[in-house]
C-alpha positions in Angstrom: -11.8 30.8 -1.7 -14.3 29.7 -4.3 -16.7 32.3 -5.8 -20.2 31.6 -7.0 -18.8 31.8 -10.6 -16.2 29.1 -9.8 -19.0 26.9 -8.4 -21.1 27.5 -11.4 -18.3 26.6 -13.7 -17.5 23.4 -11.7 -21.2 22.3 -11.8 -21.3 22.9 -15.6 -18.2 20.8 -16.1 -19.4 18.0 -13.9 -22.7 18.1 -15.8 -20.9 17.7 -19.1 -18.3 15.3 -17.8 -19.8 13.4 -14.9 -17.4 11.3 -12.9 -18.1 7.8 -11.4 -17.1 6.4 -8.1 -14.3 4.1 -8.8 -15.5 1.5 -6.2 -19.3 1.2 -7.2 -19.4 3.1 -10.5 -22.3 5.2 -9.4 -22.1 9.0 -10.3 -20.3 11.0 -7.7 -22.2 13.8 -6.0 -20.9 17.4 -5.8 -18.0 17.6 -3.4 -17.1 13.9 -3.7 -14.0 12.8 -5.5 -12.7 9.3 -6.5 -14.7 7.4 -4.0 -18.3 8.2 -3.0 -19.3 8.8 0.6 -21.5 5.6 0.7 -18.5 3.5 -0.4 -16.2 5.2 2.1 -18.6 4.3 4.9 -19.2 0.6 3.7 -15.8 -0.5 2.5 -14.6 -3.6 4.3 -12.2 -2.3 6.8 -9.9 -4.9 8.6 -9.1 -2.8 11.7 -5.9 -4.9 11.8 -4.0 -2.1 13.5 -6.0 -2.7 16.5 -4.8 -6.3 16.9 -1.3 -7.2 18.2 0.7 -10.3 18.9 -1.0 -13.7 18.3 -4.4 -11.9 17.9 -3.1 -10.5 14.5 -3.9 -13.0 11.8 -1.7 -11.0 9.4 1.2 -11.0 11.7 0.8 -14.8 12.0 1.4 -15.1 8.3 5.1 -14.2 9.0 5.5 -16.3 12.1 8.8 -18.4 12.0 9.6 -16.8 8.6 10.8 -13.3 9.2 10.7 -11.0 12.4 8.0 -8.6 11.4 6.9 -6.3 14.2 3.5 -5.1 12.9 1.4 -6.3 10.0 -1.6 -4.2 8.7 -3.9 -4.1 5.9 -6.4 -1.3 5.4 -9.1 -3.3 3.6 -10.3 -6.9 3.0 -10.1 -8.1 -0.6 -13.0 -10.0 -2.0 -13.4 -10.9 -5.7 -15.8 -8.6 -7.6 -16.2 -6.4 -4.5 -15.5 -2.7 -4.2 -12.0 -3.2 -3.1 -11.2 -5.2 -6.3 -12.7 -2.4 -8.3 -10.5 0.1 -6.6 -7.4 -2.0 -7.0 -8.2 -2.6 -10.7 -8.5 1.2 -11.3 -5.2 1.8 -9.3 -3.2 -0.9 -11.2 -4.6 -1.1 -14.7 -6.7 2.2 -15.4 -4.1 4.8 -14.5 -5.8 6.0 -11.4 -2.6 6.5 -9.3 -4.5 8.9 -7.1 -6.5 5.9 -5.6 -3.4 4.6 -3.8 -2.7 8.0 -2.4 -6.2 8.8 -1.1 -6.3 5.4 0.6 -2.9 6.0 2.0 -4.1 9.3 3.4 -7.1 7.7 5.0 -5.3 4.8 6.6 -2.4 7.0 7.7 -4.9 9.2 9.5 -6.2 6.0 11.4 -2.8 4.8 12.3 -1.9 8.2 13.6 -4.9 8.2 15.9 -3.2 5.2 17.6 0.3 6.9 17.6 1.8 4.5 15.1 3.8 7.4 13.7 6.1 6.9 16.7 6.8 3.3 15.6 8.5 4.0 12.2 11.3 6.0 10.7 10.9 5.4 7.1 8.2 4.1 4.6 9.4 2.0 1.7 7.2 0.5 -1.1 7.6 -3.0 -2.6 9.2 -2.2 -6.0 7.9 -3.2 -9.5 10.3 -4.8 -11.9 11.7 -2.1 -14.2 9.9 -3.5 -17.3 6.6 -3.5 -15.5 7.3 0.0 -14.1 8.0 1.3 -17.6 4.8 -0.3 -19.0 2.5 1.0 -16.2 4.2 4.3 -15.7 4.0 4.3 -11.9 4.3 1.9 -8.9 0.8 1.4 -7.3 2.4 0.5 -4.0 4.5 3.8 -4.0 1.3 5.8 -4.3 -0.1 4.2 -1.2 3.3 4.8 0.6 3.1 8.4 -0.5 -0.3 8.8 1.1 0.8 7.1 4.3 3.9 9.4 4.4 1.7 12.6 4.1 -0.7 11.5 6.8 1.9 10.2 9.3 4.5 12.9 8.5 7.1 10.2 8.0 9.5 10.3 5.1 9.2 7.7 2.3 11.9 6.5 -0.2 10.6 4.9 -3.4 14.0 3.9 -4.7 15.7 2.1 -1.9 14.6 -1.4 -3.0 15.0 -2.8 -6.5 13.2 -5.8 -7.9 15.8 -7.8 -9.8 13.4 -10.5 -11.1 9.8 -11.3 -11.5 8.6 -12.9 -8.3 5.3 -14.2 -9.6 6.4 -17.8 -8.9 7.7 -17.1 -5.4 4.5 -18.3 -3.8 5.0 -21.7 -5.4 8.3 -22.2 -3.8 8.9 -23.9 -0.4 9.9 -21.8 2.5 13.6 -22.9 2.1 13.5 -22.1 -1.6 12.0 -18.7 -1.0 14.8 -17.9 1.6 17.5 -19.1 -0.8 15.9 -17.1 -3.6 15.6 -13.7 -1.8 18.9 -12.4 -3.1 17.8 -13.0 -6.6 14.6 -11.1 -6.2 15.3 -7.9 -4.4 18.4 -5.7 -3.5 18.9 -2.7 -1.4 20.4 0.3 -3.3 21.2 2.5 -0.5 22.0 0.6 2.7 23.0 3.8 4.5 19.5 5.1 4.1 17.9 2.2 5.9 20.6 1.4 8.4 19.3 1.3 11.9 15.9 2.5 10.7 12.5 1.1 11.6 10.9 0.5 8.2 7.3 0.3 7.3 7.2 -1.8 4.1 4.2 -1.2 1.9 2.5 -3.3 -0.8 -0.9 -3.2 -2.6 -2.3 -6.6 -1.7 -1.1 -9.2 0.9 -1.9 -12.8 0.2 0.6 -15.3 1.4 3.0 -12.5 2.4 5.9 -14.1 0.4 6.8 -10.9 -1.5 6.7 -8.8 1.7 8.7 -11.6 3.4 11.5 -11.5 0.8 11.7 -7.7 0.9 11.8 -7.6 4.7 14.6 -10.1 4.7 16.8 -8.1 2.5 16.1 -4.9 4.4 17.1 -6.6 7.7 20.2 -8.1 6.2 21.1 -4.6 5.0 21.0 -3.2 8.5 17.4 -2.1 9.1 16.5 -1.9 12.9 13.1 -3.5 12.3 10.5 -4.1 9.6 6.7 -3.8 9.8 4.4 -4.3 6.8 1.2 -2.6 5.5 -1.0 -3.3 2.5 -4.0 -1.6 0.9 -5.8 -4.9 1.1 -5.5 -8.5 2.5 -6.8 -11.5 0.8 
């Protein structure tokens, strides 16, 4: 329990070192953290978890490519918008906590619709070891951790390994992507994912090529099914 003295000290520290909202860069009010209340209300939410089957534009991105059961994105990505600011802070400014808080928020929404009953394990799309060493953390893993906490579903950050940079994957044909899957990702612990319903997590979903590649190797390794979720969809 906070005493008046604690509150006074907190107010004094915030006065000396004011923090900005990482979405709009306005000063945070007392009691706000990371993202201000106004931004939380006005962020461009997709509500993609409310759409199923052919009504889901995100799920349609994987049609005839890989059998994905569900496809979600929490937010809609637009250039120079609040979501881009949040992702920039998460990926390049060391604010790993952004991914976790967004994961918590989205996980709470998914739980309201009983999606915790649809998955057994949450796995993030991995970074290549050189990029991970440079950044110090995997931004997709922080989102996965937040989802795990809210949904009360275990997450495993080290099951998948990225063997090569997949930045050119989107330039390949569908056949070339399929043939190249084994060169991009591998499953370290097949026993961990065997017969499990996996929720595969990334930061941004564009064409879905990276998620597609990961889903394929998970299914080939024995996963019972794969669904995908991202912080944002472009």
